[in-house]
N, C-alpha and C positions, 0 to 999 in steps of 0.2 A: 571740306570746303562749308562744312558745316548743310546748317537750314537744311535736314535730310535729304541732301543729295550727294551720294560721292564723286570725285572725278572722272572717271571714266562714266559716267551714265550721261552724267553733264554732258564727255566731252561726245559722246552717241546721239547725244538727242541736236546736237548743235552741226555736229555732221552731217547725219540724216534728215531733220527737218525738226520743226516741232509738233509733227502732227500732221495731217491732211485734213481734219475736222476744220467748222469754223474756230475762228478766235475771236471769245467769249472777250467784251472788253467791259468791266463792268458789269457782266452778267447780261447786256446785250448782244449778240451777235452783230459785225457790222452788215447790213442786207439795205433791203429795201427802204425802210427810212430813211437813210445815211442818204441813197440816190434820190430823194426829193429838194437835197438842197442847191442852191443857186452853184453856179460856174462850173469848176469840174466835178464832174463824177463820180463816185467811188467805184472804184476796181472791185467790178464783182466776184471776180477769182483772177487766177492769175501764177505764175512761179517766180522761186525767190532761187534761182539756176545757182546763182554765186554768193549766196547766204549775207550773211551782214557781217559788218567791222567796226570799229569803235577807234578815235582816234585825237591827238591834240588834246588827252588827257591836262586839266588843271584840278585846282585846287575845287574850284567851284565851276568847273565845266566840263565838259566831251561833246566831241562831234563825231556821231553814227551813220554808219552808212549800211545801204544794202539796194537793192537792184530790183525793180520789177517788170518778169520777161509774159509774154502772150497778149502784149497789148500795144496798138498803133499810136495811140492820141493820149493824149498828158487824163493819168488819173489820179487819182486820189487814194494813200491810203491812212492806217490808221495807226499810229505809236504808242507802243505799253513799255511801259518799267514799274518796273514792282523789285523788292527788296531778299525777294527770293526765287531761288528760280521754278517754282511749279508757282509762282502767279498766284498765291496765295495773298499777299498785302497788294494789290497796286498801288502806288503814288503818283503815278502822272500819267495821261492819255493826250496825245493830241494827231490831231490833222495834220499829214502830209502830201505832198505832192513831186509824183512820178514826170519828170516831162519829159518828150516825146526828144526835144532839143539837144538835153543830155543823156540820152539813148537809157532812160528810164530810169539812171541813177537816182537817188537819194542822199542828199545829203542833209542831216538836222543836227545844228550846234545847240546844246543847252547849258544856258549862261545865268548864273548868278539865281538859279530857284534853291526854294526854299531847303527844300526836302534833299538838294545833292549837301550830301558831309564828306569834307577831306578824306582822300585815303579809304575810303569805305569804296565796299562794292555793292553793283545792281546788275539788275539782271536787265533783258530788253528784248521786242520781240516788234513785227512789222502785221499785220492783217490787211488781206484784200480777199470783202467776200468771205467764201469758205474756204480761204488758203493762207496761210500761218506761214511766215519768217521762219528757217529754226531761230531758238536763241541765242543769244548773244551774252555776254558777263561781259561790263566793263568795269574800269578799279579807279578815283580820281588821283590827281595827287596827291601828296602829302601838304599841309599849310607850308607856306612861303617861309613860314621859320623852321618849320621841320629839321633836327640836325640826325633822324633814325635812317637805316642804311637804304638804301634804291638799289637797284633790280633791275641790267636791263638783258635782253637778251639782241645780240644782232646774225645778222644772215646776208648773203650777196648772193645773186647769179644764180638764177635760179631758172638755169634753158629746160624746159619743156620737156623738149625728144629727148633730152643727154639721160633721164634717168625719172626715179620715183622723186616724191616728195617727205620720203618717211622722215626725213627731220623735223619738218612742222608737224606733227603728229607728233614728236617729244615734245617739243617746244611749248605746245598746247598744255600739253599735263604737268607742264612747272607751275609749285606754288608761289605766292609773290612775285609775281612780274610784276615790273611797276612798268615798263614797254616792251618792247619789239620794234627793232628798228633794223629797215633795211638799207642796206649801204651802197644801194644799185643796182643794176639789171634784173629788175623785178620778172620783164619782158624782156625776150630776146624777139628783134624784129626782122629774122629768118633764122634758119635750122643752121648749123653750126658741127651737130655733132650727130653721129648715129647712134639709135637706141633701140629702147622696146617698141616692137610694132606698133602696139596696144598704144604707144603714145609719139606716134608719128601727126605733125603736123602740117598739113596743108593747105594750111590760108591764102590767103594773097591770090591778086586776079593768076595766077602762074601754078598753083593751087603748089608750090616749092615753100609754102610757109613763110616766105618773106613780101610785107606790109608795106604802105605807104601811106594810103590815102585815110582820112578818119577813120569813117566805116569798116577799113579793115584794122587799123590799129584799136577799132572797140570791138572789133570782133577774136584778138587777140590778148586783150584781156579780159573774155570772158570764157577763152576757152580757160586761160592760168585759173581764172579763179574757180574756175567750172572742179577744178581738183578739193578732194574730199578734205584732204586732209590740211591743206592751204586754207581752205574754211576753217577748218578747225582751229588752227592757231589762231584767225583774226576773231575767233569767236571764242575765247577764251580769252587775248590779251587787249591793252588798248596798241595802239599802232603808228609809226613815223617811217616816214622812207625820205631817200633821197633817188636823185635820176643820176645814172652814170650814162654811156654811149649809146648800147641796147635798146633804151630805150626811143630813141628814132633812128641810128645811124653807127653801127661798128666806128668806132675809132675817129668819132666828126670831131670838127675845132671851132665854137661859136657859129660863124654863120657859115661852116665852111664844110663839105659833107665827108666823112669819111675815106669814098674810093673802095667800098668796099660791096658796093649793093651790083647785083645782077645784071638788070633789067629796069633802070631809070623809066620811072614811067609818071613820075610828078618834080616839078622843080622842087630842089631842096627844102626851102626857106616852108613851103605847103608841107612837105612833109615832115620838118621840123615842126612847126605851129598844131599840127595834127598829133605826132606825140605825147607833148604838151599839154597840151585841149586832154585828150583821154586818160594822162597820169591821173589830171585832177579831176577828173567824171570817177574815177574809179578806184582815188585813195579816200579815206574818211578822214581828210582833214582838209581846209580850204586855201584859195587862191588869195592870196593877203590883199585886201582891197585897195587901187589904186593901184599897182605896181606891176602889174604887169604877168607877165610868169614868175618873177622873184620866187627863186625857192628857200633862199637864205634866211635863218630863225633861228630864238635859242627858244627852247624847252626850258623851261623852271622845273625842279622836282627836289622842292623843300628846299634848303642849305646845302643840304650834302652834295648834289649832282645838279652842274645847268647843262647841257645837252647844246651843243650850236649846229644846227645844220647846216651844211656848204652846198656849192653849187660849182664842180670843177670842169663843167662842158657849154656853158651856155653863155662867157665871158670871155674862152681862152683864146690870144694868139693859136697860130696853127701850131704840129707838133717839127721839133726841129729837124733836120735832117732827113727827110721827106719818113719821118714814124719805124724809117729801119731799126731792127734787133738788132745788136748786142754789133753796132760800130763806134769805132770813138764819135765823136761833137761837142764842137765846141760849140757850137753855137747853143749849144744847150745852157750854155750858160753869158750868152749875152742879157746885158743887163736893157730891164724898163719892156722883156718878155714877159705877156704876163698869165697867170693862169684864173685869178677868181674876177679881172678885173679891178679898178682902183677901186671902184664903189665898197665891192664887198671885200678887198683887202681894208680895206681902211675900219671899216665896220667888224672882222673878227679880231683889228687888233685893238680899237677901242674896247668893246664888248670884253677881251679875253681883262683887260686891267681892271676893268667896272665890275667883274663878276666877282659877287661876295662867297661864292660857293665854294665849298671845301675842294672839290676834285670840276676840275676844267674838260669836261669832251664832245673832243674835235669827231664827228659823222662826218668819213671822210670817205670817197669814191673810192681816190685810188693813196698809193703807199706817198707815205712823210717820211719815210728812211728813203736812205741808199740803194739801191740791191746793184751793186759793180759783177761784172765776169772780170773784169782785171782791175787792182788798185787804183779807182778814178776816172774805170772806164763802165756806167752804168748801162746795165740790160737795156731797160726798156726808157725809150723816151715821151712816150705817150703821159708816164705818172711824173710826182713832184721833179722828178731829174730831169725834167727834161723844162726844168724853169728855175733853175738852181738858184737865179737871183733873187728871184720874189719870196722862195721860200728861206735864203739869207733873213733878205726883212721881216719878213715875221716873227720866226724864229730870235732877230735879233732884237730883235723888242721884246718880245716875252722875258730874254734872260736879263735886257737893260732895266726893262721895268717892274724886276720881282717877282715876276706872276712863276708863282709856284704849281704843281699837282695839276700838271695840263700832261691831258693821255687824247691821243686820237685811237676810235676802232675802225676800221678800217674791211672795206672787199676788193673786188676788180681781180686780184693775183689769181684767185680759185686755187691757195697756197696759204696754213697755218703760221705762221713771223710773231715770233714776240722781242722788240729789240727797243732799243734807245736811240736817241733822237739831239744830234746834235746839232746846229747853224746851219754846215753843210750837211746833212742829210746820218753823217758815218758821228763816226767818235773821236779822240775822248770824251772830248765834253759829253755832256748829254741833258740836255733844258726840255725833253719830253719824252715819252714814252708811246709805243705805239704796238695795237694787239689787232692782226690782219686774220682775220675770220675763214678761211677757207671756200667755200663756195656749197650750194645744197648740193648742186648736180655739176658743174658746167666741169672740165677736164683741168689738168695741172702745170704747171711749166713742166713737167717732163715729155705732156705729150705735146708741147708749146716747140720745141725746144728740136722733137724730133719731125718736127710740120715743117718749122725754121730752115731744118736741114735737108728739105725734102724727102722726108722718110727713108732719109740714106743713113740716119743714125741712127747706129746699134745702140742695142741697153746696156749693152757697158760701157759705150759713149755719152749718153744721156745718163749714167746714175757718175759720170766721173767729174761733169760738168753741173748739172746738180748736187755733186758730193761735196764743190768747193765753198758753193752757197755763205759757210763760215767761216770759212777759214780765206774769201775773199772781203767777207764783211763780219769783222769783229762787234760789230756794233747788236749785228741780227743775236739773240744769242738763244734765239730757235726756229726749226724750221719743221714742216710736217709737210710734205709735195704730194701723197697718195692719195691721201682720206678726203672725204665730203663732207660736211657739216657746217658748225656753228660755234658763236661763243658768248661765253653769259659773263657778264661785269660785277660783280656786287663790291661796293664802294661804300663805308663806311667813315667816321671821324677821323681812323687811328690807319686807315688801309685800304687798298684798293687789291682785291682778286680777281684775277679772270680765269674759268675756264675753257679752255677749246676742248670739242665735244665734235666724236665721229657718229656717223652714222653711213650700214651702206644704201648708197642712192642707184645699185645697177638692179638688187632685187627692192623686194614691197617689204624689207625692214623696217622695222619702228622702233629698234633697241640702239640706245645712244650710251656710247664706253665712250669714259674717261681719255682723252691724248695727251694731257697736261694742265700741272697749273699754274700760276705765275701769283708772285705779292710782288705790291710794289708800296714801301711803306710814306706813308705821311711825310711831306717835307725832303720825298724822295726822288730821282728820276730815272735810278735803276731797276732794272726788273731784277728780279729775284725769280731761277726758277726752279719751284717746289719736288 
């Protein structure tokens, strides 16, 4: 890292806090003198139990986040940014407000400040009287015309009760990461898995982990963000996220509930709004002004990568065929069924054609590739397979307009896949590639198959079904169904390299192993397994 502090020292400091003493700002402790200012008073102390985070990196801007605990009313904090981790050279200071109406979360957008230089790293912290937040660092995006390589780590599905977040500790230790992306299911609205006793989630009115009101969703984010490994990842790298279903309710579709709620205590519309609002309160990026809870947007990372964040929940039609797994479903191919909604679909088509980036990377909650149990019979209609006509429209648009070097990074299915995407989601043609990055803790396809069979499917029977995936789906070039972990995408002018990494989530492991590496040459829509 340079600047007199190695990476592990920084991570220890970021994970455990930047010290319990007073935060010194420009040589003066935040204290009684600041309290005399009019308006919102400065916090005399407090807690930063959820750590810090940065997001929305741009060549001249970034968004910084924290939460102040221990107060019931609005309170001011002090933000300090330095060019070194020891804060020997402070570049910028300002007052910010932790508002009770936002659960005392703080979101600060810095844009166009003279000291901010594209591609550079900076360190930041917040102060509340004699309390200091952990130290975080952020890296600005490279200049808009930069053709330097770009590195993105991506993950999804981090059910708190299912296991430990050691994977995040290993992401935190990565060097030269431009962005970390969560592809959905940052939280789980209820418990789905048994795990270690010390990870037991007892939130919600019934103490069963199911949250439905705004206060309950906020408590869920506080629980998740209290994890030291997750905090270390956020402190180390800029971050962006898209939501999937568990940020609201399992398998919901648009304005329709997913029917997974054990004890419905509030109307679904109220619950969905609570999920969306708390998501934005606890993420280090802003709602788009005047556009409600619109999530989809682009994140340019020089001329090498443009990232397309998509929303595959808020605007979709209901899942076809009752959302049943492993059943033939003619309804899945009906014309007019929408997954993205008309406005978002046209936005994505237009932006893909307009993009001048070498690599167009689509952040997708669910698989773009088909996943069939028998030829032409998809397993999961909650994914793009349940909306085949719209998938064909988008991918035919890509092919017809000669858009090259499109890839999707994907979450949801708790399994590692790499493969090629034709206009039908299958082969033999291919207009895009896709890399599905497993899960941080949530269990995978073998367990889901066993549950679908009422627990009656033997391990041998499960292995037979899952072992046939590549035989039935030749467009899928790799699958790994038993490991938890994440992916790393490295994009350059000539090629795309992707690495899948596995980390044991059952134990407190912070050791990552390489599962497999892949290469996509520029101009090709074919995956090479290395």
